[in-house]
N, C-alpha and C positions, 0 to 999 in steps of 0.2 A: 563391544560394550554391551553389558547386560541391560535389559529393559526394567529391571527391578528399580523402583524409585529410590530405595535406600542406597543401592550401589551407585545409582546415577548421581545422587547427592555427594557421595564420597568422591566420585570421579570429578564432579564440579569443583569441590574443594581442592583437589589435586591440580586442576587446571588453573585455578586462581593463584596457586602457589608457584606454578612454573611459568605462567604468563606466556603461553604459546598460542599465537593468533590462529595458526592453521588448525590446531586442535579445537579452539573455540568455534571455528566455522563448522567443523564436523559435528560438534555437539549440538549446535543450533539447528543444523539440517535435520537432526533426529528429533527435533521438537524441544530440546533443552528441558528445563524444569520451570513450569509456569510460575511456581511460587518463588523462584529465585531469578526471575527474568531480569530484574533491575540490576542485580549484581553481575550477572552473566554479560548483559549487553554493555554495561558501563566498562567492564574489564576488557571486553573485546576491542573497544575503541579508545581506552585510556581516558575516559571522560572525567572532567572536573566540574563540580557544581558552581565554581566561582564565576563561570560564564553567566549564569542566571543572576547572581548577586550583583554583577557589574552592570546590569541593564540601566539605561538612562531613564530618568523619571519624567522628563518633559512630555507634554501631551502632543500627539500628532493626529492629523486627520485620519491617518491609516488606523489608528487605535479605534476610532468610532466605527470604522467599517468592519474590522475583525470582531469587535465586540458585538455588533449587530448580527454578524454571521453566526457567532456562537449562541446568541440569544434565540435566533431562529432555529438552530439545530436542537438546542435543549428543549425548546417548546414543542417540537414536532417528533422527537425521537425518545421513546420510552427508556432506551438503554442508557442515555447520556444525561438526562436532565438533573440527576443528583450530583453531577460533577461540575455544575455551572461555574462556580468560583475557581475551580481548578483550571478550567480552560482559560479564563481571564488571566490567571497568573502565568500562563505560558504564552498566550498570544500577544499580550502587551509588550513584554520584553523582546519578543520576536520582531516586532515592528521597529525597535530601536537598535537591533544588533547589526552594526555596520560592517562587521566582519563577514557576514553572509554574502553580501554583494561581491566581495573579492573571491571568497572560497568557491562560490557557485558560478563564478564568471558571468555575473549579470552586468548589463550595462547600467551606468549610474542613472538614477531616476530622482528628479528634484523632489525634495520633501519626503523622500522614502529612504531612510538610512540603510535598510537591508536590501534595497533594490527590487523588492517583491511587490508588485501591484496586487493588492488584495482582491481575491475573487470569491465568488459564491462557493462555499464548500471547503474553504481552507481550514476551518476548524475541525472538519472530519478527519484530517490527517493527524490531529492531536488527540482526538477523542479516545481511540483504543488504548492509548498509553495510560489513561486513568485507571485501567483495570490491572496495570502492572506496577506502577510507581506510586508510592505514597507521598514522596517529596516532590513538590513542583520544581525545585532546583535541579534535581537529578533528571526528572522527566524532560525538562527543557533542554538540558545538555544532550540527551539522547535524541530528542526531536530535531534539534539543530543539526546534529551529525547526520541523521537520516535525510533531512531536507537537502543538505549540501551534497550528500553522496548519491541520493536516489531521487527524491521527489522533485527537486529543481529541474531535473531533466525531463520530467513529464509536463512542465509548464513553460517550456521555451523551445524555440525553433533552432535546431542545430543539426549537424551531421554526426553527432555522437551516436554510437551504436545503441545506446540506451535511451535516445531521445524519443519523444512521443511520435514523431514522424516515422522513424525506423520501426518502432513497435507496431504502429498501425499497418505498415507494409507487411511486417512479419505476420500479423494476425490474418490479413487477407490471403497471403500466400499459403499459410499453413491451413487455413480453413478450406481453401480450394483444393489443395493437395490431399487433405485428410478426408474431406466429405464433399467430393465433387458433385454428387447428385443433389445434396442439400444446397450447396452453393448456387447451382444453376436454377434450382427451384425457386430460391429466394430472389434471384435476379429476375426470373420470369414474371414474378408477381409484383416486382417493383420495390422489394424490400432491400435496404442497404444494411448489411450486418454491422458495418463499422459505426453507423449512427448509434447503435446500442453499445457496442464494445468500447467505443472511444471514451465515454464518461466513466465506465468501469476502470479503464487503465489510467485515465487522467487523475482519478482520486485514489488510485492503488486499491480499488474495491472498497475503500472505507465508506460507510453509509449504505452499501449495497448488501454486503454479507453480514452475518451475525458478528458481533465484536470478537468473540473467541476465534472465529474463522479468519477474520482479518489478521489477528495476531499469528495464527498458524501460517498464513500466506507471507506475512512480513518476515517471519522466521526463515522461510525459504529464500526470500530475496536477500537477506543478510548472509545466509549460509552459502548460496551460490554466488553472492556478490554480483547479482545481475537482475535487471528488470525484465528480462525475457520471460520470466515466470508469469508475468501479467498476460501477454497475448497467449501463452500456452494454456493458462487457466481459462481464458475467454473462449478459446476454441473448444476446450474440453466441455465447457458449459453448453455450447451450441450442440456438440455431439450428444451430450446427456439429454438435451431436449429435442433431439433430431426427429423422433416419431411425431411429436405434436407439431413441430415446425413444418414437416413434410405435408401434414394434413391441412395446414393453414392456407387460405386462399386470398388473403388480403394483407397488406403491410400492418394494418392495425391489429389483426389477429396474431401476427408474429410478435409484435410489441407486447401484447398481453401475455404471451407465453414466456416472455423474457423479463417481465416487469418486476418479478419478485424472485430473489435469490435466498430467501430465508431458509430453505431446505437444502442448500448446497453445502457439502462437506469438502473442504479444500484438499486435504491430504489424499483421500481416495481418488479424486479426480486428477490430481497431479501425478499420482502413481500410475494411473491409467494412461495419462498422456505421455509419461516418460518411459514406461516399461511395457506397454501393451502394443503388440503389432497391429491391433485393430485400428488404432488411431490413424496410422499411415497406410491402411489397406486401400488399394485402388478401388475395391468394390464397395467402399463405405458410402 
């Protein structure tokens, strides 16, 4: 597939005509076309906007919690404040969508039709979609599919290979095998890497990376159809900051080195993690 934008658009139109899911995954792995993200993602999963239109209108306590979370996010994040009403249009139907509880295999929760207990930062999982979708109805349908297929596994305890517990183990195992000197140095000064990496993975890096970088990361999650990309990126970030972390002498100093990810570019780091022998070098 050529990297010419014109040819990529022609190829996208061809994919939309043939409706081949495996080809869609390949196209998304290569970054897709940001300008046609809503068409591509909707076609990949056969999404209908009717889901959003069927949302129940009754007020729930959960609504107040998710709205408060969105207001906090928009008041503290310069990237997202302009989309305030857009987030409300997605979060409120989400609290009423009783199909999510079944599809995500959540245990029933009284007064919570979707089975999801609102948590701080839930609106961050919706925020990046505002840069791709103009229609709240289409954006909600995509978010619903992503939550059921991916995000729900980050927020529940299970033995699923993509669960947050398994991803946490994968992160620690990969960090130890890839950067043993760094791992042992951090342990020696009392710093626990997972304390930093866990929130990254729990929120699928939303709110930590720049919005466009979050979208690049989510493209790879969809393309590989796996959340293992999250611990892989987390380990790559530790490797990227290895020199400064090796010179840190206290846990607080380590936290400061990892507190900002605004200069992180997802694609180069994932390419490094996936294709470079250095990541798995015993001498790292």
